[in-house]
N, C-alpha and C positions, 0 to 999 in steps of 0.2 A: 516278333519278340522285341524289337526296338520300340515299337509303338507302345507296348505294355510294360516296358522295362522296369519302371519304378513300382509297378503293381505286382511284379512277379515274385512269388515266394519260392516255388520249386520248379526247376526246369529239368525235364526228363528227355535226354537225347540218346538213350542207350540204343545201340545197334542201328543208329540212324544212317540213312543212305547219303547224307550230305558229303560233299567233296572237300578238297583241301582249301578252297576259297572260303567256304563257310567256317571251317575250323580256324583258319588264319584270322578271319575277322573276329570270331568269337574270342580267341586268345589275346588279340591285340586291343580290342575295344572294351572287353569286359561285360559284366552283367550285374544288375542290382539284386539278383535273387539270393536267397539264403541257402538253398539246397541245389546242387548241380550234379546231375547223373550223366556221366560220360562213359558209361560202360561200353566196351568194344569200340572205342574211338580209334582214330587213325594216327594219333601222335606217335612219333618216334623218339624225339627228344622234347620233353615238355618245356614250353616257353609261354607261361601265362603272364603276359606283360601288361594286359589291360587292368581296369579297376574292378576288383571283386571285393569291395569293401564290406559287404553284408554277408558274404558267404560263410557259413559255418560247417557245412558238410559237402564233401567232394568225393564222388565215387568214380574211380577209373578202372574198376575190375574188368578183366578180360580184354584189356587193351594190349593185345599180344605183339604189337610193334613197339611198345614203349620200353626203352632200354635205360634211359637216364634223363637227367634234368639239366637245364641251364641253372647256374648258381643262384640267380636271383628270381627264379620262376615263381617262388611263393611269397615274395615280398609284397605283392599286390593283394594278399589275402591275410590281413592282420588279425582277423577274427575267426580264422579257420580252426575248428575244434576237432572235427572228425575227418579222417582221410583213409580211403580204402583203395588198395592197389593189388588185389588178389589176381593171380595168374597173369601178371605182366611179365616183362623180360628184364626187369630191374635186377641187377646182380652186384653192383659195387657198393660196399658198405660206406666207404669214405665219401664218395660224391653224393650218395643219398643222404647221409647225415649232414653234410655241408649244406645241402639245399633245405632239408627239413628243419635245421636249426634256426632258420628265419621265422618259423612259425611259433611265436611265443605263447600262443593260446592252445596249441595242439595238445590234446589230452588222450585222444583215441586214434590209434594207427593200426592198419591191418595190411599185411602182405600175404596172409593165409588165414584160414578159418579153422579153428579147432572144433571138432564135433565129437559127440558121444555116440559110440556104437555098441550098445549093450545087448542088442538082440532081443530084449524082452520089454524093458521099460526104461524111461529116463529116471534119474535120481529123484525127480519130483514125484514120480509115480510110486516109488518104493516107500515102504513104511517101516516104522519100528526102529530106525537107526538115527543116531545123533551124529551129524556131520562133524561136530567138534571132536568126536572121539575117533574119527577115522584117520588112516595114514595121511600124511601131508601130501597134497597135490593141488595144483591150480585147476580151477573149473572154468570152462568157457562162459562168457557173459552172453546172454541171449540178445538178439538184435530184432529190430522191427522193420517193417516195410518203409522204404524211403518216402518221406513226405507225410507219413502218418503221425498225427498229433498224439502225444502221450498226455494222459491226465496226470495231475500231481501224484495221485496214488500209484499209478502205473510206473511213473518215473522212480518212485521210492522203491517199488517192488523190484524193478529191473536192475537199477543201478545204484541204489543206496540202501541196501538191507541193513537192518539193525541200527546201531548208533554210529557206525563208521561214516564219517563225513568226507572221507578221502575221495569218493567217487560220486559225489552229489551232482545232480543236474547235468548229466552228459546227454548229448543227442546221439542216439545209436544209428548204425548204418541200416541200409535196406537189406532185406533177406529175400530177394526175388528168386523164385524157383528157376533153376537153370535148365530150361527146356528149349532154348533157342539155339540154332546152329551158329557157331562162331564164324563170322565172315572173314574172308581173306583180307589182310591189311596191305597187301603188296601192290594193289592196283592203283590206289589213290592215297597219297600221304601228304601230310602237312609240310610245307616248305620251311617251317620253323625248325624242323628236325634235320640234324646233320648226321644222325646215327641211324643205321638201318640194318637190322638183322632179319633173316628169314624167320617166318613164324614156325618153322620146324623145330620142335624141342630137341631133336636129336643132336643138333649142333652144340647144345649145352651139356650133352651126355647125362641129362636128367631123366631120360626115357624110362629106365628101369625103376628109378626112385619114384617117379610120378605114377607109374603103373601100380605100384604098391601102396602109395600114400594118397593119391588123389582119386576122386570119384569120376574124373574125366570131365571134358568140356560140356558134353551134352546129357549128362546124367542128372536125373531129378534128385534134389536134395530133400531128404525126409526131415522136415523141420521138427517133427516130434522127437527125433533123436538128439536134438540139442539139449544141453544141460540147462535147466532153469538156474537163474542167477541167485536164487534165494540163499545158496550156500557159497556163492562165488567169492566171497570176501573172507573166507575162513582164515583167521590169523595164523593158524598152524600150517598152512599149506606150503608145500615146497615148490620151487620154480621148475618149469618144464624144460626138457632138452630134446624131447622126441616123443614118439607115441609111447603110451604107457598103460598099465592096467591098474584097476582098483576095485575093491568090493565095498558096496554100501548096502547094509542090511541084507547081506548074503546074496546080493545081486551083482554079478560080475560086470564091470564097465571097462570100456577101452576108449581112449581119446586119441583121435588121429587127425592130422592136418588135411585140409581140403583146399585145392586150387592154390597151391603154394607158388610164389614167384621164386626164381633162382636164388635170390638173396637169402631166402630162408634156409638154404642148404649150406650156407657159409658156416664154418665152425664158429661156435660161440656167438651166433647171430643175435639171439635174444639178449644175452648179456651186454653185447656191444651197443645195441639199440637203447636199452634201459640206462646204461651208464652215460650215453651221449645225449639223451633227451631227458633232462631232469624233471620236466613238468608232465611227462607221459604217465597216464594212469591206467590205460588199457592198451595192451599190445596183442594183436591177433585174437581178439575177444577173450583174452585172459587178463585178469587184474594184475597190476604191478604193485606189489606190496613193499613194505619197508624192508623185509628180509630179502626180497628180490633185489632191491637196490644195493643192499649191503653186499650180497654175493656177486652182483654184477660189477661192483667197484673192484672187488678182489680179483675176479676173472679178467677184467680189463687190464688191471695193472700187471697181471701175470702173463698175459698173452699178447697184449698190444702196447705199442709205444706211441704215446700221444704226440710227442714232438721228437725230432732227431736228437741224439746224444742225451736222451733222458731229461730234456728240459721240461719243466712242469707247467710253465705259463707262457703264453704267447707274448712276444715283445715286438715292437716295431724296430726296423733297422735304424731309424734315427735315434731311438732310445739307447740302443746298444752302442752306437758310435759315440753318443754323448757320455756314456759311462766309461768307455775306453779313454776318451779325452780327459775326463776328470781324474782317472787313475794315473795316466801318464803325467799329468800336471802335478799331482800330489807326490808321485815318485820322484819327479825332477827336483822339487823344492825340499825334499826330505834329506836330512843329513845322513852321512854314511853310518854313523853309530846308532841312529834312531831306528827303532823297530817299526816296520810298516804296519800301521793299524788298519788301513783300508785294504782288505784282502780280497776284494771282489775279482774273481777270475785270475788265479795264480798261474794256471797252465798257459804255455805258449800258444796252445791251440784254442784256448777258451773263446776268444772273440770270433775267430773264424768259424768255429762250430756254432756259436750263438747266432751269428749272422745266417748261417745255413738253416738253423732251426727256425729263425724268423721268416725266412723266405719260403721254406717248405710249408710252414704252418699258415701262410697267408692265403693259400688256396688249395682245394682238394683236386683241382684240375691242372695237372702239369702241362707244359708246352710240348706238344708233339708235332712233328712235321716230317714228311717224307724226304729222304735224300734225293734231290733232283740232280741228275748227272747231265752235264752239258759240256760243250767245247771240244768234243772229239770228232774230228773230220774222218768219217768212215767211207766217204765217197758215195754213200747212198742216202744222204740226208740224215734226218734225226734217227736216233737209235734208242730202242728201249731194251735195257739189260734185264736179265733174270738172275739176280744174285742167289748163290747157294751157300756161300761161306764168306766171312769177312774177318779182318783183324785190324785193330788200331796199330799205328806205328809206335814202338816203345820209346822213342826219343824225339820225334818230330810231331808236335801236338796237332798239326793240321792234316796229317796224312792218314789215309786208310786204304787198305787193299781189299778188293772183293773178287772172288771167283764166281763164275756163272754156271748155270746148268748147260750152257753151250760150250764150255771149255775155255772161255775167255778169262784173262786176268787183267783187272782194271785197277790202276792206282789213281786215287781221287783225292783232291783237297775237299774234305767233308765240311769245311767251314763255308766255302763258297760254291761247292758243287762242280768245280772244274776238273776235268780229267787231266791228270799229270802224265800218265803213261798208259798205253793200251797194247795188250798182246792178244791177237786173235788165236783161235783154236787151231786153225790150219788142218783140221781133221785129225790131229794127233791126240787130242784130249776130249774126254767126255765131261761129266760134271766135276767141277773142282771142289773137292771136299777137304783138302788139307792146305793150310796157308800158315807160314811162320816167317817173321822178320828176323834177320840177324841183328844182334845188339851192338857189336863193335863196328860193324860195317853197315851203316844205316841205309845204304842204297841197295842192299841185297835182300832177297827173300827166296824162300823155297815154296813151290806150289806142287801139289799132287792131286791127281784125278782118280776117279773110281775105276778107270781101266788100267791103273797101275803106273801111269806115266809120272815121272818125277823130274822136275827141272829147277835149277837155280837161275834167277834173273837178277841182273844188275840194271836198275832203272836209269842209272847215269849213261848207260850205253844203249838204251832203247830210244827209238825215235819218239818224239812227243805225240805225234799223231800217226795213224796208220791208214794208208790208202791202197792196201794190197801189196806193198813192197817189203813187208817184213819177211826176212829170210833166216831168222834164228840168231841174229847178232845179239850179243850181250846175254847169252844163256848157256848153261851147262846141263847136259842130260845125264841122269843117273840110271842105274839098273832099275828095271820095273819092279814094283811090288804089287802083285795082283790083288784086285778088289780092295784097294786102299781106302781107308776112312780117316786117317789121322797122321799128321807129321808134327814133330817138335824138335827144336834145336836146343843144345845145352848152353849153359851160361857163358862159355868161352868161345862160342861160335866155331868149335872144332868138329863136333859130331852132331848128327841128327838121327832120330828114330822114326820108323814108319810102322804102323799097324793097320789092320784091316779085317776083312771077313775071313779070318783064320786064327789059329791058336799061336801064331808066330809073330815075332817082332824082328825087324831088320835094323842093323846099325850101319850108318854110312859115315865116311870120312869126307868132310866138305872140301878140304884143301886139295886132296888128290882126286876127288870126284868119283869115288867108287864105293861099292858096298863092302864092308869089312867082314860082317858076320850076320848070321841069322840064328836067333835064339828060338828054339822049337818047343812046342807044347808048354808054353808058359801058363796057360789056362786050360780049363776043360771045354770052354766054348770060345767063340770069336772075341777078339779084343777090340772094342770100339774106339777107345782113346788111350794114347800114351802121352805122358807129360814128364819132361825133365823138371827138376827143382829149379828155382830161380837163382840160387847162389852156389849150389854144389854141382859141379859139372858131371859127376858120375852117378848121381842119385836120380832115379826116375820111378814113376808110378804107372800102373796099368789098371784099367777098369774093364770088366768083361761081363757078358750076359750070363756067365756061370754064377753070378751074384757075388763074386769076390773082387776086392781091391787089393793089389799087392804092391809093396815097395821093394825096389831092387837096387843093387849097387854094382856098377860095372867093374869095380876093383875086385869083386868076388867072383867074377866070370859067371854071370847070373845062372847058376844051376838051381839054386833054391832062393826064395825071396827072403828079405830081411824080416818081413812079417806079412800075414794075410788077415784081412778083416772082411766080414761078410755082411751083405744086405739081405733083406727078405725077398727082393726081386732083382732082376737083372740090372747091372750097372750101365748107365748110359755115359756118364761123365765123371772125370776126376781132375782136379787142379790143385796146385799149391797156393797158399796165401802168399802175398808179395814178399813177406819176410820168411817164408818156408816154415812158419810155426805150425800151420795147420794144413790138413788135406780136406778138400770139400768134395764129397762123393754124392752123386745124384743117380738114383735108381728109378726104374720105371714107376710112373704114377705117383709123383710128388714125394717120394721117400728121399729126403735130403738130410745128410748127416755131416757134421764137422768132426774130424778126427785129429788127434795129436800126431803130428808127422813123425815124431821121434819113435813112437812105439805102436801107433795105430789105435790107441784107446779112444773110446767115444768121448768127445768133449761136449757135443750138443746135437740134439736131434730136433729138427725144425718141424713145428706143428702145422703141417699143410695137409688139408683134407684131400684124400684120394678120390679119384673119379670112378674107380673100379674098372678101369679099362686097361687091358694088357698092352695096348698100343699107344698109351699116353707117355711118350718118351720125354723125360724131364732133363733139363740142363740148367746148371747153376754156376754163377761166377761171382767173384768179389767185386765190390765197388767201394770207393773212398778208401783205398788201401785195403785193410782187412776189417774195416769198421762195419760194413754191411754186405749182405749177399743179395743177389737178384736171381730169381728162379722163374722159369717159364716152361710150359709143356706144349707139345704139338697138337694136343686135342683141346686146348683151352686158349681163350683170347685174352688172358690176363697175365701180367708179370707181377710177382710178389716181391716186395722189398722188406727184408728182415734184418734185425740187428744181429751181427755175427757173434756178439758176446753173450746175449741173453736169449736170442731166438725170437724175441717179440716182433710182431708184424708192425711195420711202420705205415705201409701204404700198399694198395693194389692199384696197378695201372692197367686200365682196360683199353684194348685196341679196338677202336670204333671207326666205322667207315660209312660211306654213302653209297646207296645203290640197292636195288631190290634183291632180296634173297642172298645177301652176301655177308660173310663174316671173315675175320682175320685171326690167325692163330700164330703161336710163337714157334718158329723153327730153330732159332738160335739167338744169342744175345751176348753183349759184352758191356762191362762198365768202362767208362771213359777214364783212362789212366791219368789224365791231366786235369779233369774238371770234376769236382765233387758233385754228387747227385746228378750226374749226366750218364747216359747210356745210349746204346743203339740196339735195336731189335730187328732181327731178320724175320719179317712177317711172310709166311708162306700161304699159298692159295690152293683152292681145290681144283679149279679148272686149269688144264695145262696151258691154255692160251691167255690166262689172266696175267696181269702185270705183277711181278714180284717187287717187294718193297724193303728197303732198309729204313726203319723209322727211328729218328733221333728223338730222345726224350730228355727234357730239362726240368727236373723237379724244383729248381730254384726260380723258375719263371712260370707264370700262370698264363693260361690261354686267354685271349681277348674274349670276354663274355662266355668263357668256357666252351668255345667252339671247337678248339682242338683239331685233332687229325681228321681229315674228311676226304680220304681217297676211296675210290671204288675198290672193293676187296671181296675175297672169297676165303673159304677155309682151305687148309693145306692137307696134302697127303701125309700120313704119319710115316716119316722117314727116320729110322733109328740110327742111320749111319752118321758118324762124325760128330763134332762138338759144336 
């Protein structure tokens, strides 16, 4: 290949047996060909760093290890026109668009292929019907074999019908019959990739969808069922959002997607891609028309937030600081009685938010790293913890506490990873599911485990390291609450509540160290989470798998709730906004709602696509005060960031790791109360012996060359307990 490099026009490496060294050299050195077929390649994270200056068509179909891209992986392909990535594992809209936006010449893109399944004949075979008179619908554009030369007449027939010049002179993708077995990509992979997921589709929970929508990996595609493109540019056509039906000349037609990548199942996928790639003319072999662009722009503005705090245009940090300096200078020299004419950014938060928007908008790849804990002398050398729950400290920005599956309680400086205090389980606790700091007494915290054990710890009276000499000093033991899942302390540090796998809630007095009362039958099913309000010491909320969220007042001796509001599925989480203005309720499978705390009325329902899994336990919390919410689920490897006032999606954060057959999923998460656009995610794993991780995320910092988080990881068991 190197010897004939300058003479190569088309290189076909599909299903090739070459290993990682070959792929590494290919991606790093480049080729002078125009067409490159890398179907079923072994890439995990695409990093085409070599020179591909002549390439105009790239096929990565059936590269089932491919999950994402390095940010600059396409900058070496300035002339790329056509790109196909059907049945890959690409799933993140934001990182995908960030990488594809470097392709200024890209006009045809494919993550799936729309086919016509009319059972009798394709539209070109039907007669007597005028397509201009039919109901609006997009028709798939036909494709040709890769490397096949099109004559001028054929090009006009396929891609430039009529007088419409919008789709002239495109080079189409190959349409090779799919009759080859897909090889396993796990044995040998490119070192350029830092992301590795198993090729098992079930990890994405798209199994049922693909069973209905896809023809399968090894099924022959009947090319006669593809719609001819003679009518593909119908100006009256409507945009597509899924499979649909149509009649042409009394012949029933149905168009369905084949070999879809996970990104295609994202809600508003087509509109997002069209709005973000202004030069795109064909998406998933469907034409992109003017009406599609208009509707995509409307959908994008309705469901997505381009930049934080509704900023419309990207700015550099230097530019924002310069504007702030100009305003302060003008304000200083202005007389008291003179009206300020330069009104740029009147809000006291304007520049802080503008700086955040500039930093978040600078890269689609936030900085992720695992919280590495060290400095704890346990007498047995290095120790690997298995976190199950964690909480930021409410007043000390550097501290975090986490409880483990082994019953340990660890206070850590999460800025440097040093252990501050360590409490072993001593056989008394199982998994720690409930943790809560006292607010007025910053050295104290409550910890509860799933076996019912409840303790108050004062970290000032605990030894900094433990070598087997811990005898319970600095702790108070409360009456057990069986099958505990949640604890929470009120705003005055006088009382705390405990809930669990029962219909009851227990009230405890912290000062005297005893249980005061048990409120029975508060829900019809078990109460997963109980939360006090942040400012009213007697107000608390409960969420239950009976689908209800209830607000209670201790002053009314909770016999009946202040109000009850219901979800369509069982509720996993509820929490108050920092100012107590809202309640954020999270139900199974991405049903996230924001309620007015005063009366329970629905304020906002977040538009998050369900997976249709009854075990997809969803948890949501606030970030940046009450400006944004973060939401993750235990059957998914993504955290969604949404505006809490509009519901628009700002960003998806994918948890990605290194290692064969592994994936990471969200067990719990918290927004950093001191740092805007910072959070921590408890990432759970499938195999019990795998390492559990707390992953810290900083949206204001970008990864070095988008390398990001790269720990070995697996998927987690779906555990509905606790927050």
